C-alpha positions as CSV (number, residue, x, y, z in Angstrom):
1,C,9.4,2.1,-4.4
2,S,6.0,2.7,-5.7
3,A,3.9,5.9,-6.4
4,A,0.1,6.3,-6.8
5,I,-2.7,8.8,-7.3
6,A,-5.9,8.2,-5.4
7,L,-9.3,9.8,-5.2
8,P,-10.2,11.9,-2.1
9,T,-11.9,8.8,-0.7
10,G,-8.6,6.9,-0.8
11,E,-9.5,4.7,-3.8
12,V,-6.3,4.2,-5.8
13,L,-6.8,5.7,-9.3
14,A,-3.4,4.9,-10.9
15,Q,-0.3,3.3,-9.7
16,A,3.2,2.8,-11.1
17,E,3.8,-0.7,-12.4
18,V,7.1,-0.9,-10.6
19,G,7.5,-2.6,-7.2
20,T,6.7,-5.8,-5.4
21,P,3.2,-7.2,-5.3
22,L,2.9,-5.9,-1.7
23,H,3.8,-2.3,-2.8
24,L,1.2,-2.4,-5.6
25,G,-1.6,-3.9,-3.6
26,I,-1.2,-2.5,-0.1
27,M,-1.4,1.2,-1.0
28,P,-5.2,1.3,-0.3
29,A,-4.5,0.3,3.3
30,V,-1.7,2.9,3.6
31,I,-3.9,5.7,2.5
32,A,-6.8,4.5,4.7
33,S,-4.6,4.5,7.8
34,V,-3.5,8.1,7.1
35,L,-7.1,9.3,6.3
36,R,-8.4,7.8,9.6
37,K,-6.2,10.1,11.6
38,F,-6.0,13.0,9.1
39,P,-9.1,13.4,7.0
40,I,-8.4,15.0,3.6
41,E,-10.6,18.0,4.6
42,Q,-8.0,18.9,7.2
43,M,-5.0,18.7,4.9
44,R,-3.3,21.8,3.5
45,P,-1.0,22.5,0.6
46,G,2.6,21.7,1.4
47,E,1.7,19.1,4.0
48,M,2.8,15.5,3.9
49,Y,1.9,12.6,6.2
50,I,4.2,9.7,7.0
51,T,3.7,6.2,8.4
52,N,5.4,2.8,8.4
53,L,3.0,1.1,10.9
54,P,1.8,-2.3,9.6
55,Y,-0.9,-2.7,12.3
56,P,-3.9,-2.6,12.1
57,E,-3.2,-1.9,8.4
58,G,-0.5,-0.1,6.5
59,P,2.8,-0.7,4.8
60,G,4.2,-4.2,4.5
61,H,6.9,-3.9,7.2
62,L,8.8,-1.2,9.0
63,P,11.4,-0.4,6.3
64,D,8.4,0.3,3.9
65,L,7.9,4.0,4.8
66,S,4.9,5.7,3.1
67,M,4.0,9.3,2.5
68,V,0.6,10.7,1.6
69,A,-0.3,14.2,0.5
70,A,-3.4,15.9,-0.8
71,I,-3.5,17.3,-4.4
72,F,-5.3,20.7,-4.7
73,H,-7.1,22.6,-7.4
74,H,-8.3,26.1,-6.6
75,S,-7.5,25.4,-2.9
76,K,-9.8,22.4,-2.9
77,P,-8.4,18.8,-2.3
78,I,-9.3,16.8,-5.4
79,A,-7.0,13.8,-5.1
80,L,-4.2,12.2,-3.1
81,S,-0.6,11.5,-3.9
82,A,1.1,8.6,-2.2
83,S,4.4,6.8,-2.2
84,T,5.9,3.8,-0.5
85,A,9.7,3.3,-0.4
86,H,11.7,0.5,1.2
87,H,14.3,2.4,3.2
88,V,17.8,1.1,3.8
89,D,17.4,1.0,7.5
90,M,14.7,1.8,10.1
91,G,16.7,0.9,13.1
92,G,16.0,-2.2,15.2
93,Y,18.0,-5.3,16.0
94,A,19.9,-5.5,12.8
95,P,20.4,-3.5,9.6
96,G,18.1,-4.1,6.7
97,S,14.8,-5.9,7.2
98,M,13.2,-9.1,8.5
99,P,16.2,-9.9,10.8
100,F,16.4,-13.5,12.1
101,G,16.5,-13.9,15.8
102,V,13.7,-11.4,16.6
103,S,10.3,-12.4,18.1
104,E,8.4,-9.1,18.4
105,I,7.9,-6.1,16.2
106,Y,9.6,-3.8,18.7
107,Q,12.9,-5.5,17.7
108,E,12.4,-4.8,14.0
109,G,12.8,-1.0,14.1
110,L,11.2,2.3,14.8
111,Q,7.4,2.3,14.4
112,I,5.9,5.5,13.0
113,P,2.1,6.0,13.3
114,P,0.5,8.4,10.8
115,L,2.2,11.8,11.5
116,R,2.6,15.1,9.7
117,I,6.2,15.3,8.5
118,F,6.0,18.3,6.2
119,A,4.1,21.6,6.7
120,E,4.2,24.5,4.3
121,G,6.8,22.6,2.3
122,Q,9.2,22.3,5.2
123,I,10.3,19.1,6.9
124,D,9.4,18.9,10.6
125,E,12.9,18.9,12.0
126,A,11.8,17.6,15.5
127,L,10.1,14.5,14.0
128,Y,13.0,14.0,11.6
129,S,15.5,14.2,14.5
130,L,13.6,11.4,16.3
131,I,13.8,9.3,13.1
132,N,17.4,10.2,12.6
133,Q,18.4,9.1,16.1
134,N,17.0,5.6,15.5
135,V,18.6,4.8,12.1
136,R,22.1,3.8,11.1
137,T,22.0,5.4,7.6
138,R,21.1,8.9,8.4
139,H,22.2,10.6,5.2
140,E,20.4,8.1,3.0
141,V,17.2,8.2,5.0
142,R,17.0,12.0,4.8
143,G,17.7,11.8,1.1
144,D,15.0,9.2,0.5
145,L,12.5,11.2,2.6
146,M,13.1,14.2,0.4
147,A,12.8,12.1,-2.7
148,Q,9.3,11.0,-1.5
149,Y,8.4,14.6,-0.9
150,A,9.5,15.4,-4.5
151,C,7.4,12.5,-5.7
152,A,4.3,14.1,-4.2
153,S,5.2,17.5,-5.7
154,I,5.5,15.9,-9.1
155,G,2.0,14.4,-8.6
156,Q,0.6,17.8,-7.9
157,Q,2.4,19.2,-10.9
158,R,1.1,16.6,-13.3
159,I,-2.5,17.0,-12.1
160,D,-2.1,20.8,-12.5
161,E,-0.8,20.2,-16.1
162,L,-3.8,17.9,-16.8
163,L,-6.3,20.4,-15.5
164,A,-4.7,23.2,-17.5
165,R,-5.4,21.2,-20.7
166,Q,-8.8,19.9,-19.7
167,N,-11.6,21.5,-17.6
168,A,-11.8,20.1,-14.1
169,D,-15.5,19.5,-14.6
170,Q,-14.6,17.0,-17.3
171,V,-11.5,15.4,-15.7
172,I,-12.9,14.6,-12.2
173,P,-15.9,12.5,-13.4
174,Y,-13.6,10.5,-15.6
175,M,-11.6,9.5,-12.5
176,N,-14.5,7.4,-11.4
177,A,-15.1,6.2,-14.9
178,I,-11.6,4.8,-15.0
179,L,-12.4,2.7,-11.9
180,D,-15.6,1.5,-13.4
181,Y,-13.8,0.5,-16.6
182,A,-11.2,-1.6,-14.6
183,E,-14.0,-3.3,-12.7
184,R,-15.8,-4.3,-16.0
185,R,-12.5,-5.8,-17.3
186,M,-11.8,-7.8,-14.2
187,R,-15.4,-9.1,-14.0
188,A,-15.2,-10.1,-17.6
189,A,-11.9,-11.9,-17.0
190,I,-13.2,-13.7,-13.9
191,A,-16.3,-14.8,-15.9
192,T,-14.1,-16.8,-18.3
193,L,-13.0,-19.1,-15.4
194,P,-15.1,-22.2,-14.7
195,D,-17.3,-21.8,-11.6
196,G,-16.3,-23.9,-8.6
197,T,-14.3,-24.2,-5.4
198,Y,-10.6,-25.0,-5.6
199,C,-8.3,-25.8,-2.7
200,F,-4.5,-25.8,-2.4
201,E,-1.9,-25.5,0.3
202,D,1.9,-24.8,0.4
203,F,4.5,-24.4,3.0
204,L,7.3,-21.9,4.0
205,D,10.3,-23.9,5.0
206,D,10.2,-22.4,8.5
207,D,9.8,-19.1,10.3
208,G,13.5,-18.5,11.1
209,V,13.0,-19.3,14.8
210,S,11.8,-22.9,14.8
211,D,12.3,-25.7,12.2
212,E,8.6,-26.3,11.7
213,P,7.2,-25.6,8.2
214,V,4.5,-22.9,8.0
215,K,1.3,-23.8,6.1
216,I,-0.5,-21.4,3.8
217,A,-3.9,-22.8,2.8
218,L,-6.3,-21.3,0.3
219,T,-9.9,-22.1,-0.8
220,L,-10.7,-20.2,-4.0
221,T,-14.3,-19.9,-5.1
222,I,-15.3,-18.6,-8.5
223,A,-19.0,-17.7,-8.9
224,G,-19.8,-15.9,-12.2
225,E,-18.0,-12.5,-12.2
226,N,-16.9,-12.8,-8.5
227,L,-13.9,-14.3,-6.9
228,H,-13.6,-15.2,-3.2
229,A,-10.2,-16.2,-1.6
230,D,-10.4,-17.8,1.9
231,F,-7.1,-18.5,3.8
232,T,-8.8,-20.4,6.6
233,G,-6.6,-23.3,7.5
234,T,-3.4,-21.3,7.3
235,D,-1.2,-21.7,10.3
236,Q,-1.5,-19.2,13.2
237,Q,1.0,-16.3,13.6
238,V,4.7,-17.4,13.9
239,L,7.5,-16.1,16.1
240,G,9.7,-15.0,13.2
241,P,9.1,-11.7,11.2
242,L,7.0,-13.4,8.5
243,N,3.4,-12.6,9.6
244,A,1.0,-10.8,7.2
245,R,-2.1,-8.8,7.9
246,L,-5.3,-9.1,5.9
247,S,-4.2,-6.1,3.8
248,A,-1.1,-8.0,2.8
249,A,-3.0,-11.1,1.9
250,R,-5.4,-8.9,-0.2
251,A,-2.4,-7.3,-2.0
252,C,-1.0,-10.7,-3.1
253,V,-4.4,-12.0,-4.3
254,Y,-5.0,-8.8,-6.3
255,F,-1.5,-9.1,-7.9
256,V,-2.1,-12.8,-8.9
257,C,-5.5,-12.0,-10.3
258,K,-4.1,-9.2,-12.5
259,A,-1.1,-11.2,-13.6
260,V,-3.1,-14.3,-14.5
261,L,-6.4,-12.8,-15.8
262,D,-5.6,-9.5,-17.3
263,P,-1.9,-8.4,-17.2
264,D,-2.6,-5.1,-19.0
265,L,-5.4,-4.1,-16.6
266,P,-4.9,-0.7,-15.1
267,T,-3.8,-0.9,-11.4
268,N,-6.6,0.7,-9.5
269,A,-9.3,0.1,-6.9
270,G,-12.0,-0.7,-9.5
271,A,-10.2,-3.9,-10.5
272,Y,-10.4,-5.1,-6.9
273,R,-14.2,-4.7,-6.5
274,P,-15.1,-8.2,-7.7
275,I,-12.5,-9.8,-5.4
276,E,-13.1,-10.7,-1.8
277,V,-10.4,-11.9,0.5
278,F,-10.8,-13.5,4.0
279,A,-8.1,-14.6,6.4
280,P,-8.3,-15.6,10.1
281,E,-7.0,-13.0,12.6
């Protein structure tokens, strides 16, 4: 699981350092997918929005269920709280995730587009009953949904405590300053690398359906304070449940850059500004 606080625009401000690289780096796509359907101006206290839909961008795969809620100050939304948790089961062909023997996403489990699952602090029982009917571990899924609701509540509580100690007119500008600080650190770290273009490729053993290896190719370009990662030359989509969207490729590149260049760098959107990632459709 992973938890994050974001600006009203969806830019991640702070994120827990626990979770897989995908959980850490894919949160911007999760929040963006929710905001496209439910702009923050329309959100109300006690509401939470849920999605596990990977396409066109969102969580890593169907068991990664995400929740997003607005954080309010004097009835005005000033930030977002988001969490992603890998649930025990989201239905589909087999328990767990990434089952072998499937060849389309409909076999992997229940797909949930961005929807409102909490209103005025109460779960939408109709939506929950639909989810409940499609999963094998009903008690656990409900408990984990409530835990994610509690996570958002704690996010609101912690921001309230911060604003009780410091004036909002001071705190809110510093949110953007934190992003700028992370950007400066990442640019400084990239600048220490020798400029140039570097190429490498590696292979997955197979896709779980055929015996053919799956190529991942990368051309990495360093130019001053900027880094460009191009996955052109990577194999096309495969039949097995191993395909990744561009948002997932970005997440992995971000994680590697942080781990190699500046492991203590705050995890936020500012650190990603000097990094550009391209991958074929």
